[in-house]
C-alpha positions in Angstrom: 113.6 -96.9 -100.6 113.2 -93.3 -101.7 111.6 -91.2 -99.1 113.1 -93.2 -96.2 114.3 -91.2 -93.1 117.7 -92.9 -93.4 118.4 -91.2 -96.7 118.0 -87.8 -95.2 119.6 -88.3 -91.8 122.8 -86.5 -93.0 126.4 -87.2 -92.2 126.6 -88.9 -88.8 127.2 -86.6 -85.9 125.9 -83.4 -84.4 126.4 -79.7 -84.9 128.0 -78.1 -87.9 129.8 -80.3 -90.4 133.5 -80.4 -90.0 136.0 -81.2 -92.7 136.8 -84.4 -90.8 133.2 -85.4 -90.8 132.9 -84.8 -94.5 136.2 -86.6 -95.3 135.1 -89.8 -93.4 131.7 -89.7 -95.3 133.3 -89.2 -98.7 135.8 -92.1 -98.0 133.0 -94.7 -98.0 132.6 -96.1 -101.5 129.0 -97.0 -100.8 128.1 -93.4 -100.7 129.1 -93.0 -104.4 127.4 -96.0 -105.8 124.3 -95.3 -107.9 121.2 -96.3 -105.9 119.1 -99.2 -107.1 116.1 -97.6 -105.5 112.4 -98.4 -105.1 109.5 -96.1 -104.7 107.0 -96.3 -101.8 103.8 -98.2 -102.3 101.3 -96.2 -104.3 103.9 -94.2 -106.1 105.6 -97.5 -107.2 103.0 -97.9 -109.9 104.5 -94.9 -111.6 108.1 -96.3 -111.7 108.0 -96.1 -115.5 107.5 -92.3 -115.4 110.6 -91.6 -113.3 112.6 -88.7 -114.9 116.2 -87.5 -114.9 118.0 -90.4 -113.1 119.4 -91.7 -116.4 121.4 -88.5 -116.9 122.0 -87.8 -113.2 122.0 -91.1 -111.2 121.1 -90.9 -107.6 123.9 -91.5 -105.0 123.9 -91.0 -101.3 126.7 -88.5 -101.6 124.7 -86.4 -104.1 121.6 -86.5 -102.1 123.5 -85.5 -98.9 125.2 -82.6 -100.7 121.9 -81.6 -102.2 120.3 -81.6 -98.7 123.0 -79.2 -97.4 122.6 -76.9 -100.3 118.7 -76.9 -100.1 118.8 -75.6 -96.5 121.8 -73.3 -96.9 120.9 -69.5 -97.1 124.5 -68.8 -98.3 123.3 -69.5 -101.8 121.6 -66.1 -101.7 123.2 -62.7 -102.2 122.7 -61.6 -98.5 122.7 -65.1 -97.0 119.1 -65.0 -95.8 117.2 -67.1 -98.3 117.5 -70.9 -99.0 115.5 -73.2 -101.2 113.6 -74.1 -98.0 112.6 -70.5 -97.5 109.9 -71.0 -100.1 109.7 -74.9 -100.1 109.7 -75.6 -96.3 109.2 -79.2 -95.2 107.2 -77.9 -92.2 104.8 -76.3 -94.6 104.2 -79.1 -97.1 107.4 -78.3 -99.0 105.8 -75.0 -100.0 104.9 -71.9 -98.0 101.5 -71.2 -96.4 101.1 -67.7 -97.8 99.9 -66.5 -101.1 103.2 -65.6 -102.8 106.8 -66.6 -102.4 108.9 -64.1 -100.4 112.5 -63.6 -101.5 115.5 -61.5 -100.7 114.8 -58.2 -98.9 111.2 -59.3 -98.3 110.4 -59.0 -102.0 107.2 -60.7 -103.0 107.0 -62.9 -106.1 104.0 -63.1 -108.4 103.1 -66.8 -107.9 102.4 -69.2 -105.1 105.3 -71.5 -104.2 104.7 -75.0 -105.8 105.5 -78.1 -103.8 109.0 -79.6 -104.2 108.2 -83.3 -103.4 107.5 -86.1 -105.9 109.4 -84.1 -108.5 111.1 -87.3 -109.7 108.0 -87.8 -111.9 108.5 -84.6 -113.9 111.0 -83.0 -116.3 109.5 -79.6 -116.8 109.3 -77.5 -113.6 107.7 -74.3 -112.3 104.0 -73.5 -112.8 104.7 -72.5 -116.5 107.2 -75.3 -117.2 110.0 -72.8 -118.1 112.7 -75.1 -116.7 113.2 -78.2 -118.8 114.6 -80.2 -116.0 114.8 -80.4 -112.2 118.5 -79.5 -112.5 117.7 -76.3 -114.4 114.9 -75.4 -111.9 117.2 -75.9 -108.9 119.6 -73.1 -109.9 117.0 -70.7 -111.4 116.0 -69.0 -108.1 119.7 -68.3 -107.2 119.9 -65.8 -110.0 116.4 -64.5 -109.8 116.5 -60.9 -108.5 113.4 -61.3 -106.4 114.2 -64.8 -105.0 117.8 -65.2 -104.0 119.2 -62.1 -105.8 122.5 -63.6 -106.5 124.5 -64.5 -109.7 125.6 -68.0 -110.5 129.3 -66.9 -110.5 129.0 -65.2 -107.1 127.3 -68.2 -105.7 130.0 -70.5 -106.8 132.7 -68.2 -105.4 130.9 -68.2 -102.0 130.7 -72.0 -102.0 134.4 -72.4 -103.0 135.3 -70.4 -99.9 133.6 -73.1 -97.7 136.1 -76.0 -97.4 133.4 -78.6 -96.7 131.6 -77.8 -99.9 134.7 -77.7 -102.0 135.7 -81.2 -100.7 132.4 -82.6 -101.7 132.1 -81.1 -105.1 135.7 -82.1 -106.0 135.1 -85.7 -104.8 131.5 -86.2 -106.2 131.7 -84.2 -109.5 135.3 -83.4 -110.0 134.3 -79.8 -110.6 132.6 -76.9 -108.8 130.2 -75.1 -111.1 126.5 -74.1 -111.2 125.6 -77.3 -113.1 127.0 -79.4 -110.3 125.0 -77.4 -107.8 121.9 -78.1 -109.9 122.7 -81.8 -110.1 123.1 -82.1 -106.3 119.9 -80.2 -105.4 118.0 -82.1 -108.0 119.2 -85.4 -106.5 118.0 -84.4 -103.1 114.6 -83.2 -104.5 114.1 -86.4 -106.5 114.6 -88.5 -103.3 111.9 -86.5 -101.4 108.7 -88.5 -102.1 105.5 -89.1 -100.2 104.7 -92.1 -98.1 101.7 -94.3 -98.9 98.3 -92.6 -98.4 95.1 -94.2 -97.2 93.6 -94.2 -100.7 96.5 -96.3 -102.0 95.4 -99.2 -99.9 91.7 -98.6 -100.5 92.3 -98.6 -104.3 94.6 -101.6 -104.2 92.0 -103.7 -102.3 89.1 -102.9 -104.7 89.9 -105.8 -107.1 89.6 -108.2 -104.2 86.0 -107.2 -103.8 85.2 -109.3 -106.9 87.0 -112.4 -105.8 85.6 -115.3 -103.9 87.1 -115.3 -100.4 87.8 -119.1 -100.8 89.9 -118.4 -103.9 91.9 -115.9 -102.0 92.5 -118.4 -99.2 93.6 -121.1 -101.6 96.2 -118.9 -103.4 99.2 -118.5 -101.0 100.6 -115.5 -102.9 97.3 -113.8 -103.4 96.4 -114.4 -99.7 99.7 -112.8 -98.6 99.1 -109.8 -100.8 95.6 -109.4 -99.5 96.7 -109.7 -95.9 99.4 -107.1 -96.5 97.0 -104.6 -98.1 94.4 -105.2 -95.4 96.9 -104.5 -92.7 97.9 -101.3 -94.4 94.3 -100.2 -94.8 93.7 -100.8 -91.1 96.8 -98.7 -90.2 95.8 -96.0 -92.7 91.9 -96.1 -92.6 89.7 -94.0 -94.9 86.5 -92.5 -93.6 83.2 -93.3 -95.3 83.1 -89.7 -96.6 86.6 -90.0 -98.0 85.6 -93.3 -99.7 82.7 -91.5 -101.3 85.0 -88.7 -102.3 87.4 -91.3 -103.9 84.6 -92.7 -106.1 83.6 -89.1 -107.1 87.1 -88.0 -107.8 87.7 -90.8 -110.3 84.2 -90.5 -111.8 82.8 -88.7 -114.8 80.5 -86.7 -112.5 83.4 -84.8 -110.9 86.0 -85.5 -113.6 88.9 -84.6 -111.2 91.0 -87.5 -112.7 90.8 -85.9 -116.2 93.9 -84.0 -115.1 94.8 -85.5 -111.6 95.7 -88.9 -112.8 98.5 -91.5 -112.4 100.6 -92.5 -109.4 101.3 -88.8 -108.5 97.7 -87.7 -109.3 98.8 -85.2 -112.0 99.1 -85.4 -115.7 102.1 -82.9 -115.6 100.4 -80.9 -118.3 99.1 -77.3 -118.6 95.5 -76.2 -118.4 93.6 -72.9 -118.3 91.1 -73.0 -115.4 90.3 -69.3 -115.7 92.1 -68.5 -112.5 93.1 -64.8 -112.6 91.9 -64.4 -116.2 89.5 -61.6 -115.1 92.5 -59.4 -114.2 93.3 -56.4 -116.4 96.7 -57.9 -117.2 96.4 -61.7 -116.4 99.3 -64.0 -115.9 99.5 -65.9 -119.2 101.4 -68.8 -117.7 102.7 -71.4 -120.2 102.0 -69.0 -123.1 105.0 -66.8 -122.0 107.2 -69.9 -122.5 105.8 -71.4 -125.7 104.1 -68.3 -127.3 101.4 -70.8 -128.4 97.8 -69.3 -128.3 96.4 -72.5 -126.8 98.6 -72.0 -123.7 97.3 -68.6 -122.7 96.5 -68.7 -119.0 97.5 -72.4 -118.8 99.4 -73.6 -115.7 100.7 -77.0 -114.7 98.6 -79.5 -112.9 99.8 -79.9 -109.3 99.8 -83.2 -107.4 96.9 -83.9 -105.0 99.1 -86.0 -102.7 99.5 -84.2 -99.4 97.6 -81.2 -100.9 96.0 -80.5 -97.5 99.4 -79.5 -96.3 100.2 -76.8 -98.9 97.5 -74.2 -98.8 96.8 -71.7 -100.4 96.0 -73.0 -103.8 96.3 -72.2 -107.5 99.2 -70.6 -109.2 98.4 -67.2 -107.7 97.5 -68.6 -104.2 94.1 -67.0 -104.6 92.1 -69.8 -103.1 92.7 -70.3 -99.4 91.0 -73.6 -98.8 90.2 -76.9 -100.6 86.5 -76.0 -100.2 87.1 -72.9 -102.4 89.0 -75.0 -104.9 86.1 -77.5 -105.2 83.6 -74.6 -105.6 85.8 -73.1 -108.4 85.6 -76.4 -110.3 81.9 -76.9 -109.6 81.0 -73.6 -111.2 83.1 -74.4 -114.2 86.1 -72.1 -113.6 86.0 -68.6 -115.1 84.9 -68.1 -118.7 87.6 -67.0 -121.1 88.5 -67.8 -124.7 91.2 -70.3 -123.7 89.3 -72.2 -121.0 90.3 -75.9 -121.0 87.7 -78.1 -122.6 88.1 -80.3 -119.5 86.6 -77.6 -117.3 82.8 -77.7 -117.2 80.1 -76.8 -114.7 79.6 -79.8 -112.4 76.3 -81.1 -110.8 77.6 -81.6 -107.3 75.5 -81.6 -104.1 76.8 -80.1 -100.9 77.6 -83.6 -99.6 79.5 -84.4 -102.8 81.7 -81.3 -102.3 82.3 -82.3 -98.6 83.2 -85.8 -99.7 85.7 -84.6 -102.3 87.4 -82.4 -99.7 87.5 -85.2 -97.2 89.1 -87.5 -99.8 91.8 -84.9 -100.5 92.4 -84.1 -96.8 92.1 -87.6 -95.3 92.5 -90.0 -98.2 95.5 -88.3 -99.9 97.5 -87.3 -96.9 100.6 -89.2 -95.8 104.0 -88.7 -94.2 107.1 -87.0 -95.5 110.6 -88.2 -94.7 112.3 -86.7 -91.6 115.1 -84.5 -92.9 118.0 -83.1 -90.9 118.0 -79.4 -91.9 120.5 -78.0 -89.4 123.8 -79.9 -90.2 125.6 -77.8 -92.8 129.3 -77.2 -93.5 131.2 -74.7 -91.3 
């Protein structure tokens, strides 16, 4: 199961990884077999939208190597910044400040997007400039503000670490920046969210129209009903969150016009008017495509675990989900390229509270426990 703690426990043992630890791990053929994986309940309905594993099959060895690289600051020029510096598991796989902070405390121009549930997307970054997760994974290494390194210098550094060289040689038969990207992408694809309360609530709704006697008479249906009911009891939704659920997926609030599917995002780009009142606004997707329709458009983020990754929007300008709801309620900020999906909403104060409660209580779930300390000597 993707997202299971067992996948991220790391190579058995404690302390820094020794060459002996790594050699034993690499000698097990099971660690090199492509995983026949399942997605957690809720996300599983999006199994048909999984990206990238056809070209870069998941294996335990790749995921483990990617885990090490993700948390290793030695990828950066001065060995201070890792992937986790901007995408920290303890801060919702993002950072809870407005902009990303890179090498020498340099500040980026955008809020750090979350790095979980990325298995559902090819294009990465707020503007989609990376065409794959592999491409995204190595982009920050050579970014002068983020890790401030070069790809060549990064590889030379990793080659000097015997534990890394052993793994790259065994897993990929080569040690280059593409292999680094494949390893980190494998780790990131395996990081998925656990079932949220709304998953059970949504799955139980069809049963409301069934006769209880019919459920009892169908052994398979009864087993499914009991399983979902048990899950709903373990992960309950408040009445406010339930009202928020109905609003979220209604025409009244229209949240699901963009936040749709198993991961609650269409993975597309929309102009909400955020930052468009600036003298020189960030043009987002337009910088990549040069298409007029993409001016000020940014990628739709997932709503799963959104309460754990404040602040919000591509520029981190909105500190709370209450601010986000107010932004949508007023119809965003007028500009020539405002998405036709953004309109002023007729929401009461209670409606707004219920929407926030749905996102906070109904969409929150667990992350896998990840060993972040055990790296090659």
